Structure formats: structure tokens, C-alpha cells
N, CA, C and O atoms as a Tinker XYZ file with bonds, in Angstrom:
   436  protein
     1  N     -7.802000   -8.010000  -14.662000    73     2
     2  CA    -8.784000   -7.966000  -13.586000    64     1     3
     3  C     -8.310000   -7.053000  -12.451000    63     2     4     5
     4  O     -9.114000   -6.307000  -11.891000    81     3
     5  N     -7.028000   -7.097000  -12.104000    73     3     6
     6  CA    -6.515000   -6.248000  -11.026000    64     5     7
     7  C     -6.659000   -4.782000  -11.399000    63     6     8     9
     8  O     -7.092000   -3.972000  -10.580000    81     7
     9  N     -6.303000   -4.436000  -12.620000    73     7    10
    10  CA    -6.405000   -3.043000  -13.063000    64     9    11
    11  C     -7.849000   -2.564000  -13.011000    63    10    12    13
    12  O     -8.114000   -1.423000  -12.633000    81    11
    13  N     -8.781000   -3.428000  -13.387000    73    11    14
    14  CA   -10.198000   -3.062000  -13.354000    64    13    15
    15  C    -10.672000   -2.835000  -11.923000    63    14    16    17
    16  O    -11.389000   -1.871000  -11.654000    81    15
    17  N    -10.283000   -3.704000  -11.013000    73    15    18
    18  CA   -10.659000   -3.554000   -9.599000    64    17    19
    19  C    -10.091000   -2.257000   -9.043000    63    18    20    21
    20  O    -10.784000   -1.513000   -8.350000    81    19
    21  N     -8.829000   -1.992000   -9.350000    73    19    22
    22  CA    -8.203000   -0.763000   -8.860000    64    21    23
    23  C     -8.921000    0.464000   -9.402000    63    22    24    25
    24  O     -9.131000    1.434000   -8.673000    81    23
    25  N     -9.299000    0.428000  -10.675000    73    23    26
    26  CA    -9.990000    1.567000  -11.286000    64    25    27
    27  C    -11.397000    1.734000  -10.711000    63    26    28    29
    28  O    -11.809000    2.849000  -10.389000    81    27
    29  N    -12.135000    0.627000  -10.583000    73    27    30
    30  CA   -13.505000    0.679000  -10.070000    64    29    31
    31  C    -13.565000    1.204000   -8.642000    63    30    32    33
    32  O    -14.461000    1.968000   -8.285000    81    31
    33  N    -12.602000    0.784000   -7.832000    73    31    34
    34  CA   -12.633000    1.140000   -6.406000    64    33    35
    35  C    -11.724000    2.314000   -6.062000    63    34    36    37
    36  O    -11.597000    2.698000   -4.900000    81    35
    37  N    -11.094000    2.877000   -7.088000    73    35    38
    38  CA   -10.202000    4.023000   -6.914000    64    37    39
    39  C     -9.042000    3.714000   -5.959000    63    38    40    41
    40  O     -8.680000    4.541000   -5.122000    81    39
    41  N     -8.471000    2.521000   -6.095000    73    39    42
    42  CA    -7.318000    2.113000   -5.299000    64    41    43
    43  C     -6.046000    2.463000   -6.054000    63    42    44    45
    44  O     -5.960000    2.226000   -7.259000    81    43
    45  N     -5.059000    3.024000   -5.368000    73    43    46
    46  CA    -3.778000    3.321000   -5.978000    64    45    47
    47  C     -2.841000    2.131000   -5.960000    63    46    48    49
    48  O     -1.868000    2.080000   -6.712000    81    47
    49  N     -3.144000    1.172000   -5.093000    73    47    50
    50  CA    -2.356000   -0.057000   -5.023000    64    49    51
    51  C     -3.178000   -1.116000   -4.304000    63    50    52    53
    52  O     -4.122000   -0.809000   -3.576000    81    51
    53  N     -2.798000   -2.366000   -4.523000    73    51    54
    54  CA    -3.445000   -3.480000   -3.827000    64    53    55
    55  C     -2.377000   -4.469000   -3.376000    63    54    56    57
    56  O     -1.445000   -4.769000   -4.122000    81    55
    57  N     -2.516000   -4.972000   -2.152000    73    55    58
    58  CA    -1.582000   -5.997000   -1.699000    64    57    59
    59  C     -1.911000   -7.330000   -2.363000    63    58    60    61
    60  O     -3.065000   -7.604000   -2.693000    81    59
    61  N     -0.896000   -8.142000   -2.550000    73    59    62
    62  CA    -1.072000   -9.490000   -3.089000    64    61    63
    63  C     -0.740000  -10.455000   -1.958000    63    62    64    65
    64  O      0.351000  -10.416000   -1.389000    81    63
    65  N     -1.702000  -11.325000   -1.641000    73    63    66
    66  CA    -1.530000  -12.246000   -0.521000    64    65    67
    67  C     -1.813000  -13.677000   -0.957000    63    66    68    69
    68  O     -2.512000  -13.922000   -1.940000    81    67
    69  N     -1.246000  -14.621000   -0.194000    73    67    70
    70  CA    -1.588000  -16.028000   -0.367000    64    69    71
    71  C     -2.926000  -16.270000    0.332000    63    70    72    73
    72  O     -3.467000  -15.367000    0.971000    81    71
    73  N     -3.451000  -17.474000    0.211000    73    71    74
    74  CA    -4.735000  -17.797000    0.842000    64    73    75
    75  C     -4.718000  -17.567000    2.347000    63    74    76    77
    76  O     -5.748000  -17.232000    2.932000    81    75
    77  N     -3.563000  -17.742000    2.979000    73    75    78
    78  CA    -3.465000  -17.557000    4.436000    64    77    79
    79  C     -3.163000  -16.110000    4.824000    63    78    80    81
    80  O     -2.814000  -15.840000    5.973000    81    79
    81  N     -3.293000  -15.178000    3.876000    73    79    82
    82  CA    -3.068000  -13.738000    4.047000    64    81    83
    83  C     -1.592000  -13.367000    4.211000    63    82    84    85
    84  O     -1.278000  -12.252000    4.625000    81    83
    85  N     -0.686000  -14.296000    3.889000    73    83    86
    86  CA     0.736000  -13.970000    3.874000    64    85    87
    87  C      0.985000  -12.987000    2.738000    63    86    88    89
    88  O      0.630000  -13.255000    1.590000    81    87
    89  N      1.595000  -11.853000    3.058000    73    87    90
    90  CA     1.866000  -10.823000    2.061000    64    89    91
    91  C      3.014000  -11.263000    1.163000    63    90    92    93
    92  O      4.095000  -11.597000    1.648000    81    91
    93  N      2.779000  -11.262000   -0.144000    73    91    94
    94  CA     3.823000  -11.671000   -1.084000    64    93    95
    95  C      4.214000  -10.565000   -2.053000    63    94    96    97
    96  O      5.227000  -10.675000   -2.744000    81    95
    97  N      3.420000   -9.498000   -2.110000    73    95    98
    98  CA     3.752000   -8.418000   -3.027000    64    97    99
    99  C      2.728000   -7.306000   -2.985000    63    98   100   101
   100  O      1.794000   -7.315000   -2.184000    81    99
   101  N      2.933000   -6.349000   -3.869000    73    99   102
   102  CA     2.058000   -5.188000   -3.962000    64   101   103
   103  C      1.999000   -4.771000   -5.424000    63   102   104   105
   104  O      3.025000   -4.710000   -6.101000    81   103
   105  N      0.807000   -4.488000   -5.905000    73   103   106
   106  CA     0.653000   -3.967000   -7.262000    64   105   107
   107  C      0.202000   -2.520000   -7.141000    63   106   108   109
   108  O     -0.824000   -2.225000   -6.529000    81   107
   109  N      0.981000   -1.626000   -7.732000    73   107   110
   110  CA     0.671000   -0.199000   -7.662000    64   109   111
   111  C      0.339000    0.333000   -9.055000    63   110   112   113
   112  O      0.506000   -0.353000  -10.064000    81   111
   113  N     -0.133000    1.567000   -9.074000    73   111   114
   114  CA    -0.368000    2.237000  -10.352000    64   113   115
   115  C      0.913000    2.262000  -11.179000    63   114   116   117
   116  O      0.868000    2.125000  -12.401000    81   115
   117  N      2.042000    2.433000  -10.519000    73   115   118
   118  CA     3.328000    2.468000  -11.226000    64   117   119
   119  C      3.613000    1.137000  -11.913000    63   118   120   121
   120  O      4.130000    1.109000  -13.030000    81   119
   121  N      3.272000    0.022000  -11.237000    73   119   122
   122  CA     3.469000   -1.300000  -11.839000    64   121   123
   123  C      2.596000   -1.453000  -13.087000    63   122   124   125
   124  O      3.049000   -1.970000  -14.108000    81   123
   125  N      1.350000   -1.002000  -12.996000    73   123   126
   126  CA     0.444000   -1.090000  -14.147000    64   125   127
   127  C      0.910000   -0.202000  -15.290000    63   126   128   129
   128  O      0.863000   -0.604000  -16.452000    81   127
   129  N      1.358000    1.003000  -14.962000    73   127   130
   130  CA     1.866000    1.907000  -16.001000    64   129   131
   131  C      3.101000    1.335000  -16.689000    63   130   132   133
   132  O      3.279000    1.510000  -17.894000    81   131
   133  N      3.951000    0.652000  -15.926000    73   131   134
   134  CA     5.137000    0.022000  -16.513000    64   133   135
   135  C      4.722000   -1.023000  -17.550000    63   134   136   137
   136  O      5.320000   -1.109000  -18.623000    81   135
   137  N      3.699000   -1.814000  -17.229000    73   135   138
   138  CA     3.212000   -2.836000  -18.159000    64   137   139
   139  C      2.657000   -2.182000  -19.427000    63   138   140   141
   140  O      2.926000   -2.632000  -20.541000    81   139
   141  N      1.885000   -1.121000  -19.239000    73   139   142
   142  CA     1.325000   -0.403000  -20.393000    64   141   143
   143  C      2.445000    0.204000  -21.232000    63   142   144   145
   144  O      2.411000    0.138000  -22.461000    81   143
   145  N      3.437000    0.797000  -20.567000    73   143   146
   146  CA     4.566000    1.408000  -21.269000    64   145   147
   147  C      5.344000    0.373000  -22.077000    63   146   148   149
   148  O      5.887000    0.682000  -23.137000    81   147
   149  N      5.394000   -0.857000  -21.568000    73   147   150
   150  CA     6.083000   -1.938000  -22.277000    64   149   151
   151  C      5.191000   -2.561000  -23.353000    63   150   152   153
   152  O      5.558000   -3.548000  -23.992000    81   151
   153  N      4.010000   -1.960000  -23.537000    73   151   154
   154  CA     3.049000   -2.390000  -24.554000    64   153   155
   155  C      2.618000   -3.839000  -24.386000    63   154   156   157
   156  O      2.396000   -4.552000  -25.365000    81   155
   157  N      2.502000   -4.266000  -23.127000    73   155   158
   158  CA     1.981000   -5.599000  -22.830000    64   157   159
   159  C      0.474000   -5.493000  -22.628000    63   158   160   161
   160  O     -0.043000   -4.433000  -22.275000    81   159
   161  N     -0.215000   -6.593000  -22.856000    73   159   162
   162  CA    -1.663000   -6.653000  -22.674000    64   161   163
   163  C     -1.956000   -6.928000  -21.199000    63   162   164   165
   164  O     -1.619000   -7.993000  -20.682000    81   163
   165  N     -2.582000   -5.966000  -20.529000    73   163   166
   166  CA    -2.874000   -6.120000  -19.101000    64   165   167
   167  C     -3.714000   -7.353000  -18.808000    63   166   168   169
   168  O     -3.604000   -7.937000  -17.730000    81   167
   169  N     -4.548000   -7.753000  -19.754000    73   167   170
   170  CA    -5.415000   -8.911000  -19.520000    64   169   171
   171  C     -4.645000  -10.230000  -19.572000    63   170   172   173
   172  O     -5.180000  -11.277000  -19.209000    81   171
   173  N     -3.396000  -10.179000  -20.022000    73   171   174
   174  CA    -2.623000  -11.414000  -20.158000    64   173   175
   175  C     -1.484000  -11.541000  -19.151000    63   174   176   177
   176  O     -0.772000  -12.545000  -19.153000    81   175
   177  N     -1.304000  -10.545000  -18.296000    73   175   178
   178  CA    -0.248000  -10.646000  -17.289000    64   177   179
   179  C     -0.868000  -11.035000  -15.953000    63   178   180   181
   180  O     -2.003000  -10.668000  -15.650000    81   179
   181  N     -0.111000  -11.778000  -15.165000    73   179   182
   182  CA    -0.603000  -12.198000  -13.851000    64   181   183
   183  C     -0.099000  -11.240000  -12.777000    63   182   184   185
   184  O      0.812000  -10.444000  -13.006000    81   183
   185  N     -0.704000  -11.335000  -11.616000    73   183   186
   186  CA    -0.261000  -10.519000  -10.485000    64   185   187
   187  C      1.217000  -10.780000  -10.205000    63   186   188   189
   188  O      1.982000   -9.849000   -9.957000    81   187
   189  N      1.608000  -12.038000  -10.244000    73   187   190
   190  CA     3.006000  -12.394000   -9.978000    64   189   191
   191  C      3.954000  -11.781000  -11.001000    63   190   192   193
   192  O      5.105000  -11.483000  -10.681000    81   191
   193  N      3.477000  -11.592000  -12.232000    73   191   194
   194  CA     4.309000  -11.008000  -13.287000    64   193   195
   195  C      4.648000   -9.547000  -13.015000    63   194   196   197
   196  O      5.741000   -9.092000  -13.353000    81   195
   197  N      3.730000   -8.817000  -12.413000    73   195   198
   198  CA     3.912000   -7.367000  -12.322000    64   197   199
   199  C      4.071000   -6.825000  -10.909000    63   198   200   201
   200  O      4.448000   -5.666000  -10.737000    81   199
   201  N      3.790000   -7.641000   -9.892000    73   199   202
   202  CA     3.833000   -7.114000   -8.525000    64   201   203
   203  C      5.256000   -6.791000   -8.083000    63   202   204   205
   204  O      6.224000   -7.405000   -8.532000    81   203
   205  N      5.350000   -5.827000   -7.208000    73   203   206
   206  CA     6.611000   -5.514000   -6.552000    64   205   207
   207  C      6.730000   -6.450000   -5.363000    63   206   208   209
   208  O      5.826000   -6.518000   -4.531000    81   207
   209  N      7.845000   -7.176000   -5.278000    73   207   210
   210  CA     8.004000   -8.149000   -4.196000    64   209   211
   211  C      8.792000   -7.596000   -3.020000    63   210   212   213
   212  O      8.580000   -8.012000   -1.881000    81   211
   213  N      9.681000   -6.683000   -3.280000    73   211   214
   214  CA    10.499000   -6.098000   -2.213000    64   213   215
   215  C      9.779000   -4.853000   -1.705000    63   214   216   217
   216  O     10.058000   -3.738000   -2.144000    81   215
   217  N      8.850000   -5.057000   -0.776000    73   215   218
   218  CA     8.010000   -3.943000   -0.347000    64   217   219
   219  C      8.309000   -3.530000    1.089000    63   218   220   221
   220  O      8.756000   -4.327000    1.914000    81   219
   221  N      8.050000   -2.278000    1.347000    73   219   222
   222  CA     8.217000   -1.710000    2.677000    64   221   223
   223  C      6.946000   -2.002000    3.462000    63   222   224   225
   224  O      5.842000   -1.802000    2.957000    81   223
   225  N      7.096000   -2.473000    4.691000    73   223   226
   226  CA     5.948000   -2.735000    5.553000    64   225   227
   227  C      6.180000   -2.119000    6.924000    63   226   228   229
   228  O      7.302000   -1.757000    7.280000    81   227
   229  N      5.101000   -2.008000    7.683000    73   227   230
   230  CA     5.178000   -1.609000    9.085000    64   229   231
   231  C      4.383000   -2.625000    9.891000    63   230   232   233
   232  O      3.669000   -3.457000    9.332000    81   231
   233  N      4.514000   -2.547000   11.208000    73   231   234
   234  CA     3.735000   -3.412000   12.088000    64   233   235
   235  C      2.702000   -2.576000   12.827000    63   234   236   237
   236  O      2.715000   -1.347000   12.764000    81   235
   237  N      1.821000   -3.251000   13.518000    73   235   238
   238  CA     0.802000   -2.559000   14.310000    64   237   239
   239  C      1.428000   -1.703000   15.404000    63   238   240   241
   240  O      0.813000   -0.746000   15.874000    81   239
   241  N      2.638000   -2.039000   15.805000    73   239   242
   242  CA     3.322000   -1.325000   16.885000    64   241   243
   243  C      4.174000   -0.156000   16.399000    63   242   244   245
   244  O      4.778000    0.541000   17.213000    81   243
   245  N      4.232000    0.067000   15.097000    73   243   246
   246  CA     5.034000    1.170000   14.564000    64   245   247
   247  C      4.481000    2.498000   15.070000    63   246   248   249
   248  O      3.284000    2.764000   14.958000    81   247
   249  N      5.349000    3.319000   15.620000    73   247   250
   250  CA     4.931000    4.631000   16.111000    64   249   251
   251  C      4.548000    5.534000   14.947000    63   250   252   253
   252  O      5.133000    5.445000   13.867000    81   251
   253  N      3.569000    6.401000   15.166000    73   251   254
   254  CA     3.104000    7.305000   14.111000    64   253   255
   255  C      4.253000    8.158000   13.595000    63   254   256   257
   256  O      4.364000    8.372000   12.387000    81   255
   257  N      5.117000    8.655000   14.493000    73   255   258
   258  CA     6.237000    9.486000   14.039000    64   257   259
   259  C      7.168000    8.695000   13.127000    63   258   260   261
   260  O      7.704000    9.246000   12.166000    81   259
   261  N      7.366000    7.410000   13.417000    73   259   262
   262  CA     8.209000    6.570000   12.563000    64   261   263
   263  C      7.521000    6.287000   11.228000    63   262   264   265
   264  O      8.170000    6.248000   10.183000    81   263
   265  N      6.211000    6.092000   11.270000    73   263   266
   266  CA     5.444000    5.888000   10.044000    64   265   267
   267  C      5.529000    7.120000    9.149000    63   266   268   269
   268  O      5.772000    7.006000    7.947000    81   267
   269  N      5.330000    8.291000    9.736000    73   267   270
   270  CA     5.397000    9.540000    8.973000    64   269   271
   271  C      6.781000    9.704000    8.348000    63   270   272   273
   272  O      6.897000   10.075000    7.180000    81   271
   273  N      7.823000    9.430000    9.123000    73   271   274
   274  CA     9.192000    9.538000    8.599000    64   273   275
   275  C      9.390000    8.580000    7.417000    63   274   276   277
   276  O      9.957000    8.962000    6.393000    81   275
   277  N      8.928000    7.354000    7.560000    73   275   278
   278  CA     9.063000    6.358000    6.495000    64   277   279
   279  C      8.316000    6.792000    5.232000    63   278   280   281
   280  O      8.852000    6.710000    4.127000    81   279
   281  N      7.087000    7.249000    5.404000    73   279   282
   282  CA     6.299000    7.693000    4.251000    64   281   283
   283  C      6.985000    8.842000    3.526000    63   282   284   285
   284  O      7.032000    8.868000    2.296000    81   283
   285  N      7.516000    9.788000    4.288000    73   283   286
   286  CA     8.191000   10.942000    3.697000    64   285   287
   287  C      9.517000   10.553000    3.044000    63   286   288   289
   288  O      9.803000   10.941000    1.911000    81   287
   289  N     10.309000    9.790000    3.769000    73   287   290
   290  CA    11.643000    9.423000    3.285000    64   289   291
   291  C     11.583000    8.588000    2.011000    63   290   292   293
   292  O     12.395000    8.770000    1.104000    81   291
   293  N     10.622000    7.676000    1.946000    73   291   294
   294  CA    10.523000    6.761000    0.805000    64   293   295
   295  C      9.510000    7.225000   -0.247000    63   294   296   297
   296  O      9.296000    6.541000   -1.247000    81   295
   297  N      8.888000    8.382000   -0.023000    73   295   298
   298  CA     7.886000    8.928000   -0.947000    64   297   299
   299  C      6.759000    7.928000   -1.201000    63   298   300   301
   300  O      6.360000    7.692000   -2.341000    81   299
   301  N      6.258000    7.348000   -0.113000    73   299   302
   302  CA     5.187000    6.358000   -0.201000    64   301   303
   303  C      3.834000    7.013000    0.029000    63   302   304   305
   304  O      3.722000    7.998000    0.759000    81   303
   305  N      2.827000    6.465000   -0.590000    73   303   306
   306  CA     1.462000    6.939000   -0.385000    64   305   307
   307  C      0.758000    6.060000    0.640000    63   306   308   309
   308  O     -0.044000    6.538000    1.442000    81   307
   309  N      1.064000    4.784000    0.602000    73   307   310
   310  CA     0.484000    3.848000    1.564000    64   309   311
   311  C      1.464000    2.718000    1.806000    63   310   312   313
   312  O      2.351000    2.465000    0.990000    81   311
   313  N      1.298000    2.040000    2.931000    73   311   314
   314  CA     2.208000    0.959000    3.282000    64   313   315
   315  C      1.408000   -0.155000    3.969000    63   314   316   317
   316  O      0.552000    0.123000    4.809000    81   315
   317  N      1.688000   -1.418000    3.611000    73   315   318
   318  CA     0.997000   -2.533000    4.256000    64   317   319
   319  C      1.411000   -2.665000    5.727000    63   318   320   321
   320  O      2.554000   -2.402000    6.100000    81   319
   321  N      0.448000   -3.078000    6.538000    73   319   322
   322  CA     0.692000   -3.350000    7.954000    64   321   323
   323  C      0.662000   -4.866000    8.121000    63   322   324   325
   324  O     -0.301000   -5.524000    7.727000    81   323
   325  N      1.728000   -5.415000    8.709000    73   323   326
   326  CA     1.828000   -6.862000    8.860000    64   325   327
   327  C      2.030000   -7.254000   10.319000    63   326   328   329
   328  O      2.547000   -6.490000   11.134000    81   327
   329  N      1.602000   -8.467000   10.607000    73   327   330
   330  CA     1.888000   -9.107000   11.892000    64   329   331
   331  C      2.622000  -10.380000   11.516000    63   330   332   333
   332  O      2.016000  -11.331000   11.022000    81   331
   333  N      3.940000  -10.397000   11.751000    73   331   334
   334  CA     4.762000  -11.460000   11.183000    64   333   335
   335  C      4.824000  -11.225000    9.690000    63   334   336   337
   336  O      5.320000  -10.192000    9.242000    81   335
   337  N      4.324000  -12.174000    8.916000    73   335   338
   338  CA     4.249000  -11.999000    7.460000    64   337   339
   339  C      2.804000  -11.889000    6.982000    63   338   340   341
   340  O      2.535000  -11.857000    5.781000    81   339
   341  N      1.876000  -11.830000    7.945000    73   339   342
   342  CA     0.456000  -11.789000    7.622000    64   341   343
   343  C     -0.033000  -10.352000    7.484000    63   342   344   345
   344  O      0.212000   -9.522000    8.359000    81   343
   345  N     -0.718000  -10.062000    6.393000    73   343   346
   346  CA    -1.282000   -8.735000    6.166000    64   345   347
   347  C     -2.455000   -8.515000    7.116000    63   346   348   349
   348  O     -3.387000   -9.318000    7.168000    81   347
   349  N     -2.397000   -7.419000    7.864000    73   347   350
   350  CA    -3.505000   -7.076000    8.760000    64   349   351
   351  C     -4.154000   -5.752000    8.380000    63   350   352   353
   352  O     -5.194000   -5.394000    8.933000    81   351
   353  N     -3.556000   -5.020000    7.442000    73   351   354
   354  CA    -4.138000   -3.762000    7.014000    64   353   355
   355  C     -3.217000   -2.990000    6.100000    63   354   356   357
   356  O     -2.127000   -3.444000    5.752000    81   355
   357  N     -3.677000   -1.817000    5.720000    73   355   358
   358  CA    -2.886000   -0.892000    4.911000    64   357   359
   359  C     -3.104000    0.490000    5.503000    63   358   360   361
   360  O     -4.240000    0.875000    5.779000    81   359
   361  N     -2.034000    1.235000    5.699000    73   359   362
   362  CA    -2.148000    2.587000    6.232000    64   361   363
   363  C     -1.647000    3.569000    5.179000    63   362   364   365
   364  O     -0.608000    3.358000    4.553000    81   363
   365  N     -2.404000    4.642000    4.997000    73   363   366
   366  CA    -2.080000    5.644000    3.982000    64   365   367
   367  C     -1.549000    6.912000    4.632000    63   366   368   369
   368  O     -1.729000    7.136000    5.828000    81   367
   369  N     -0.891000    7.736000    3.824000    73   367   370
   370  CA    -0.398000    9.034000    4.316000    64   369   371
   371  C     -1.515000    9.812000    4.972000    63   370   372   373
   372  O     -1.333000   10.406000    6.035000    81   371
   373  N     -2.666000    9.805000    4.337000    73   371   374
   374  CA    -3.817000   10.544000    4.859000    64   373   375
   375  C     -4.216000   10.018000    6.243000    63   374   376   377
   376  O     -4.556000   10.802000    7.129000    81   375
   377  N     -4.174000    8.692000    6.430000    73   375   378
   378  CA    -4.486000    8.113000    7.742000    64   377   379
   379  C     -3.515000    8.629000    8.793000    63   378   380   381
   380  O     -3.916000    9.009000    9.893000    81   379
   381  N     -2.232000    8.637000    8.443000    73   379   382
   382  CA    -1.205000    9.105000    9.383000    64   381   383
   383  C     -1.403000   10.582000    9.705000    63   382   384   385
   384  O     -1.307000   10.986000   10.864000    81   383
   385  N     -1.677000   11.378000    8.694000    73   383   386
   386  CA    -1.872000   12.813000    8.894000    64   385   387
   387  C     -3.076000   13.093000    9.780000    63   386   388   389
   388  O     -2.967000   13.813000   10.773000    81   387
   389  N     -4.225000   12.526000    9.424000    73   387   390
   390  CA    -5.439000   12.794000   10.197000    64   389   391
   391  C     -5.347000   12.197000   11.598000    63   390   392   393
   392  O     -5.853000   12.786000   12.553000    81   391
   393  N     -4.711000   11.042000   11.729000    73   391   394
   394  CA    -4.516000   10.452000   13.055000    64   393   395
   395  C     -3.665000   11.343000   13.935000    63   394   396   397
   396  O     -3.959000   11.522000   15.117000    81   395
   397  N     -2.615000   11.898000   13.365000    73   395   398
   398  CA    -1.745000   12.801000   14.118000    64   397   399
   399  C     -2.501000   14.061000   14.531000    63   398   400   401
   400  O     -2.409000   14.502000   15.676000    81   399
   401  N     -3.243000   14.631000   13.598000    73   399   402
   402  CA    -3.996000   15.855000   13.897000    64   401   403
   403  C     -5.009000   15.598000   15.009000    63   402   404   405
   404  O     -5.133000   16.403000   15.932000    81   403
   405  N     -5.730000   14.487000   14.927000    73   403   406
   406  CA    -6.711000   14.165000   15.973000    64   405   407
   407  C     -6.039000   13.939000   17.321000    63   406   408   409
   408  O     -6.552000   14.364000   18.356000    81   407
   409  N     -4.895000   13.273000   17.305000    73   407   410
   410  CA    -4.209000   12.954000   18.564000    64   409   411
   411  C     -3.609000   14.181000   19.230000    63   410   412   413
   412  O     -3.450000   14.203000   20.451000    81   411
   413  N     -3.278000   15.194000   18.457000    73   411   414
   414  CA    -2.602000   16.366000   19.026000    64   413   415
   415  C     -3.481000   17.611000   19.057000    63   414   416   417
   416  O     -3.024000   18.684000   19.451000    81   415
   417  N     -4.729000   17.476000   18.646000    73   415   418
   418  CA    -5.625000   18.641000   18.583000    64   417   419
   419  C     -5.892000   19.199000   19.978000    63   418   420   421
   420  O     -6.057000   18.452000   20.942000    81   419
   421  N     -5.930000   20.504000   20.059000    73   419   422
   422  CA    -6.300000   21.194000   21.292000    64   421   423
   423  C     -7.623000   21.901000   21.031000    63   422   424   425
   424  O     -7.745000   22.706000   20.108000    81   423
   425  N     -8.595000   21.589000   21.850000    73   423   426
   426  CA    -9.917000   22.193000   21.679000    64   425   427
   427  C    -10.113000   23.284000   22.708000    63   426   428   429
   428  O     -9.844000   23.089000   23.893000    81   427
   429  N    -10.584000   24.435000   22.251000    73   427   430
   430  CA   -10.835000   25.572000   23.137000    64   429   431
   431  C    -12.298000   25.549000   23.553000    63   430   432   433
   432  O    -13.178000   25.357000   22.714000    81   431
   433  N    -12.567000   25.744000   24.851000    73   431   434
   434  CA   -13.972000   25.730000   25.310000    64   433   435
   435  C    -14.761000   26.910000   24.794000    63   434   436
   436  O    -15.949000   27.036000   25.093000    81   435
């Protein structure tokens, strides 16, 4: 079901949360490919079976320059945003890039 949702909505990854939105993991395309490579049936594995639990996160207060550095250094495409352990969003490289461009743009009259 997770693979189908990711394919239908063109998501490269999805966060895995408890009912209270506590972030417990992340399932990425790489996790799904690993399962396929191991010749396991995607319909028979659970999110807990395949999710990455040791994930990189940022907070709402993370500076854009620090976010950009983290994305570049760790070769990440997107990173969950948390408040404490609660998921509040996901920020992508594209968000950081376009946000930076908008914030630093100079418009000529």
C-alpha cells in the first residue's frame, strides 16, 4: 500500500508517524528498492519492516543556510521538520532553493 501511494502521488519518500504524529521513521524509494532487490513481496512487508528509523530531521527554527548545508552534506532530497518528536512538515531541496532565491532576489524597477 505504501509503494502504491508513493507511486500514485509521485512521492519520493513518506514519513511514518504514530497516531499522535510522533515521527518514528521514513520510507524512501531506496527502502522500497532494497525490498525489491531482496526479492520480497512488497504487499507482505509492513512499514516497520522497511522504514529507516535513524533519520535526519530539522526544526522549524533551522536556518535556511544550515538546511542547505545539511541537504548537500548528506545528499538528501527532503528532510522531515519536527517540533520535539512531532512531525510538522517535510522540506525538500527545491523548497530550500526557491525559498533562498525569493528571499535574496533583487528586483530592478
